[in-house]
C-alpha positions, 0 to 999 in steps of 0.5 A: 499500499501507498502513503496516499491511501493510508493517510487521507482515511486515517481518521476513520481509524479512530472512530472505528472499532479497534479490532477492525483491520486498518491501513496501519494495523498489523496483520497477516499480509501486512506485517510491515506497514510504512508511513510517510507524509507530514500528517500526524497519527497513532499506532496501536498493538493489534486488538488494542485496548483488548489483548493482543494475540500471541506471536505477532512481529509487526514493524512500522517504518515512519519516513518524514521529509527531508529536514523534518524529524519524528516525534512519538509519544508512548501514551499506554504501555501494558506487555507481557514480560518478555513482549517487546516495543522498540524504537530504533533511530533510522531505516533499519534496526542495529544496537547502535541506533536503538532509542529504546526497547521496553516491555511490562507496563508503564504510566505516564508518557514517554515522548521520543525524538529521531535524530533524523527523518526515519524512525522504525517501530517493532513490537514482538509477542512470544507464545507465552502471554497475552496483555492490553498492549500499547499506543503511541501517537506520532506527528512530523516536526520541522528540524529548524524549529527544534531546539535543545534544552540541555540532557537529561541527568543520567549520571549513576553515583553515590551522590550526583548534584544537579542544580537550576531553576528546573531539570529532568533526572532519569535512570542511567539507560534512558530513554532506552529501559532498565538493564543493570543493577545499580544504586544512585543517588541524586541532590537537586537544587534550586536557587535560594529562596524558593522551594523545590517541587517534584513531578514524574513524567513516566514511571515503571520499574517493577512490581511490588512482591508481598507488598514490598519494592524488593527488587526496583525501589526509588525514594525520594526525600524533599525535608532536607535530608538525604535519608530515607524518605518515601518509597515507590515501585510498580507502573503507577506514577507517584503524587507530586510532592514539594520540599520545605527547602530548596533542595531535594533527594532521589535514591534509586536502586535495582537488584535484579535485572531479569526483566525489561522495565521502562525506568523513570522520569523525573521533573524538578523545578523551583517555585516561589513559597506560597505557590502550588497549595493544590500540588496535584493539579498545579499547571506550574509543575508542568513543563510548558515547553512540551519536550521529548528526548532523543537516544542521546538524552537530550532535551529537546522541544518545539520552538513556539511563535513569539508574539511581539507588540506590535507585530509587523505588518509589512514583512512576510514570515520568512525572507528570502533573498532574490539572489543568492548573496553567499559563497559556498566552499564545498570541501572534503569534509565540510561546507563553508559559507560567507554570507553577505549582509550588507544588503539586509539592514533588517536583519540581526546578523549576530543570531545567524545559524544553521538549522541546528540552533546551536550551530552558530557562526564562527566569525561575524564582522559588519558586512560578512557572516562566516559559518561552517557544518560537517557533512552530517551536523548542523541539521544538514540533510541530503539526498541524490540528484535525479541522475544518481551521479550526485549526493546533494547535501542542504542546509539553510542559514536562519537570521532573525528579523528586526521589528520595530516596537514603540519602544526605542529598542528593537524587538527580535521575534523568532517567527520571523526569519531570513532563510537563505538555502545552500547546497553542495553537491559530491561526486557519487563515483570518482576514477583513481589510480595509484601511481608513483608518489611520495607520501604514499596517499594518492590525490584524487582527480574527479571530472568536476572540478566545480563541485566538492570532492570527498577524499579518497585514498588508495594505498598498497600495504606491506603484508596481509595485516594492513599496518604499513604502507608502502611510501616509496614507489616503484614497489618491487615485488616478484611475480606470483607474489601476493600484493595488498591494497586498500580503498577508502573515503574520508569525511566527516560523514560518518554514514559513507560507505565504499564500492570498488566497482571496477579495478584493472591493470595496465602496463601504462599510466594510461587508463585507457591503455588497449592493453588491460587485465580486469581485476574487479568488474561491477563489484565482482571478482575477476581474477582467480588470485583475487581476495575481495570481501565487500563490506558496508564500510568506508574502506575496502581491502583486497589483494591478488597475486602480481603478474606481468603482461605477456608481451613485456616481461619487464615493464611496470604495471598500473592499477586503476580503480573505480569506486562508488560512494553510497550512504549506508542507510540506502538499502537499494544502493550498489554498495549494498548489492555488492556483486549482484550475480549469485552463484546460481546465476554463474552455474546456470551460465555454465561457468565452472565454479567448484575450483574458484571459491565462488568467484567468476573466472574471467581467463585461465590463469594458472601461475606455477611455482617452477617453469610457469609463466606469470603473465596475464593476457592483455584483455579478458577476451584473451582466454589462452590456457598456459598449463605445464605438461606434467610427465611422470616416469616411474620404473621398477626392474622389469615394469615401466609405467609412464603416466602422461597428461598433455595439454596444448601449450601455445606460448613460449614458457619462461621463468618468472622474472621480478616484477616493478610495480608502480602505484600512480594517480595519473 
């Protein structure tokens, strides 16, 4: 199903029976649900709010437009022990991008943010038990409107001290679930003259056993002492509490970790004495910023529109320059922008930031703003060009616009900004050669000098350990000696991976030399001595036995490789595909595979220890097999047995000579 069908009829799901199948429901024939677009919605466990069935494995993939984040809020959680609800920060799930995995029960709400434009929600039930299930809401949020308010205090120590007007305290793994046996204490203080109030926003730490909190327990004392105090466990929010002083204490301990519980999230705030007499319904105890949390424990909230008096009457909410008044320098691992602001006196250039408001200008003066970003930071997003040749990175400079009030000063309004959008294009594919050079790392030449380039490197190493590269060329090796190479892409974007698409050897520096021998073609092995294990990584390693061309055994040879860069999360990229030909296909095409470890042999190139040619034909079309004639003669007094295996040898064979291998970048 496509999302355009799901979302317009989603409103009907709220009114319909929860047990009826809907576009976002998980069930037979619909175990994976894709959600795209910008409309908010809800996701439930099957049959919610009645018991969900056993043995369900459901996935929801939420995809937001580029430049947006995803916010989900868990509002209901009641799962049988061992059944899990897991959130992953991206298109796929792996331990490094897990936001949280939850089971059992929870009271309150837990709002979670993605760090990019994708989030994966996975629900799995086993055969053992059933419960009411879960419910969550999701919405799409423009990344440029999300601000950070610091981090949740998650330090676990005998006594951690935190202070400020307000803050959040949580278990060590937050927003992930409890997983360790710990004993932690916190002392929270607010400014002198205020009283400290505490309210729990999420709570689920294990139930009582025989009337006691034996396995998981949280205590707090707001009477000015770090001793004892009230204790809590289970899955019901503790009541709000106020201190008689400006200091409060929390203690948390787990004595078992054999079950998955969500944990706890506490909010403290300093208020004037006499406020919040009715603590249960005191709105001042709420965080009016409507915060959420990412997998790194950052406190995030959506920036609100600031009302000004009087509001601007002429300027639009966003101002874009008719021409681009800036210079963009696309470097290998960062983008630099110089913005000329002399034509925009209505802008407060000291307020300039990128989409991520924490990324401010590195330098400003009366005429220009200087700002830079790494490829995977500061709210920078990316997509591919329509022809697939480029990765295009996007961001924008946001500058607040002045609005004059009735007073003498200017009022800066957050809802009136100038947005200067910029982009950088990087070639996904580049042809490079390793040539005679010092030091060892080669320069990369692309055909697109107007765009920024990643740094690609190819080096020759001295052994299979890949711990020492050659730094002087030419390198002399014996024919049939193993040679080791590594290619890699160097960039600040940690999501980039590399594919070696094609590699060939020529007798000259010219990559278009008519004489050549293919080592790797379309990501597949084309030489029987080649060892190349493609992995999703920013570097690739391969090795093969050195050889010379039959036409000239004294000459040098040159290795040329074409590589491609992709993003790790792009599951349809060539880097993920690797070699596109399966073993079955190769066999069906009549290619023998028993002796070549699953590789596709281009030409019969067998190198012998003595008396055999260590040369390669000049192209894949030349398929002359060079094999020794083996004659064994065994004699014993009366009987003479001659065993001869004769093959046609079409080229004269000599002993292998030393080979000079030059690695160059022309």
